[in-house]
C-alpha positions in Angstrom: 17.8 7.6 -9.9 17.8 5.6 -7.1 20.4 2.8 -8.3 22.2 5.7 -9.8 22.4 7.8 -7.2 20.2 10.6 -8.1 21.2 10.6 -11.6 19.1 10.7 -15.0 20.9 9.7 -18.1 24.1 11.5 -16.6 22.7 14.5 -15.4 22.4 14.9 -11.7 18.8 15.6 -10.7 19.1 15.0 -6.9 22.5 15.4 -4.9 24.3 11.6 -4.4 24.5 12.7 -0.4 20.7 13.1 -0.3 19.6 10.1 -2.0 22.5 8.0 0.2 20.7 9.8 3.0 17.5 7.8 2.7 19.2 4.8 2.6 20.9 5.4 6.2 19.3 3.7 9.1 17.0 5.8 11.5 15.3 3.1 13.7 15.6 -0.5 14.1 12.8 -2.4 13.1 11.8 -5.0 15.6 11.3 -7.7 15.7 12.1 -7.7 11.7 11.7 -11.7 10.4 12.1 -12.2 7.0 9.3 -14.7 5.6 11.7 -17.0 3.7 15.3 -16.1 4.7 16.6 -15.3 8.1 18.2 -12.0 7.8 21.1 -10.3 10.2 18.9 -6.8 10.6 15.9 -5.0 9.7 15.9 -1.2 9.7 13.9 1.8 8.5 15.7 5.1 7.0 13.7 7.9 5.2 10.9 6.4 4.0 12.9 2.4 3.1 13.1 -0.7 5.1 16.8 -2.1 4.8 17.8 -5.4 5.6 19.8 -8.1 4.0 18.7 -10.8 1.1 21.1 -13.7 0.5 23.9 -11.7 2.1 23.4 -8.3 -0.1 21.8 -5.3 1.4 17.9 -4.9 0.0 16.1 -1.5 0.1 12.4 -1.6 -0.2 8.9 -0.5 0.5 5.4 -2.2 0.0 2.3 0.0 -0.1 -1.3 0.5 -1.3 -5.0 1.7 -1.0 -8.3 0.4 -2.0 -7.7 -1.5 -5.2 -4.0 -1.1 -5.4 -0.7 -2.6 -4.7 2.9 -1.8 -5.1 6.3 -2.9 -4.0 9.5 -1.3 -5.0 12.9 -3.1 -3.8 16.6 -2.6 -5.2 19.9 -3.9 -4.3 22.9 -1.2 -4.6 25.6 -3.4 -5.0 23.4 -5.7 -8.2 22.8 -2.3 -9.7 19.2 -4.5 -9.5 15.7 -2.6 -9.2 12.4 -4.5 -8.9 9.1 -2.4 -9.0 5.5 -4.5 -9.1 2.3 -2.8 -9.4 -1.1 -4.3 -9.3 -4.7 -3.3 -9.4 -5.5 -5.6 -6.6 -5.1 -5.8 -2.9 -6.8 -9.0 -2.0 -3.7 -11.0 -2.7 0.3 -11.2 -2.0 0.7 -11.4 -5.7 3.1 -8.6 -5.7 5.4 -9.7 -3.0 5.7 -13.2 -4.5 6.6 -11.9 -7.8 9.6 -9.8 -6.1 10.8 -12.7 -4.2 11.0 -14.6 -7.4 12.5 -12.0 -9.6 15.0 -11.5 -6.8 15.7 -15.0 -6.7 15.8 -15.7 -10.1 18.3 -12.8 -10.6 20.6 -14.1 -7.7 20.4 -17.4 -9.4 18.8 -18.9 -6.1 16.7 -21.7 -5.8 12.9 -21.5 -6.7 10.3 -21.3 -4.0 6.6 -21.2 -3.8 6.5 -17.8 -2.3 2.8 -17.7 -3.7 1.5 -20.2 -1.9 3.0 -19.6 1.3 2.0 -15.9 1.2 -1.4 -16.8 -0.1 -1.9 -19.0 2.5 -0.5 -16.5 5.3 -3.1 -14.1 3.6 -5.9 -16.3 4.0 -5.2 -17.1 7.7 -5.0 -13.4 9.0 -8.2 -13.1 6.9 -10.0 -15.7 8.7 -9.1 -14.1 11.8 -9.8 -10.5 11.1 -13.4 -12.0 10.2 -13.5 -14.0 13.4 -12.8 -10.4 15.3 -15.5 -8.7 13.3 -18.1 -11.3 13.5 -17.2 -11.3 17.6 -17.4 -7.6 17.9 -20.8 -7.2 16.0 -22.0 -10.2 18.3 -21.3 -8.0 21.1 -22.7 -5.1 19.9 -26.2 -6.8 18.7 -26.0 -8.4 22.8 -26.0 -5.0 23.9 -28.9 -2.8 22.8 -28.4 1.1 22.7 -29.6 3.2 25.6 -32.7 4.5 25.9 -32.5 8.4 25.1 -35.4 9.4 27.4 
């Protein structure tokens, strides 16, 4: 229904203007740096991140909760929608798949997204572990005050 601006099998379920309204920018996302391709803009609409990829408008949103991650994106000009659902939250597979599918559809050169995202995720996890260990050490060095 997103790509058909509110229609399902020709029947209007949502008004076209309602769908298009969610795609309209509400705020600038700053700083916005695409990991693999320079972008000209990074915006946020009503529930959607809006940017450009390979010179085309890309509308997307990732999300997740313990044990699950998803990514949804679409390129209205290409009538392309990609949805990746996973039952794990300890990797960047969902994002790697999205970029590989986009590139294949747009006939762009193959890139090693999985490796780059894995290295980035591993580095982020290592940094978080260091922070946690430093916090726990600080707590252990400062005993609780006496209650009497």
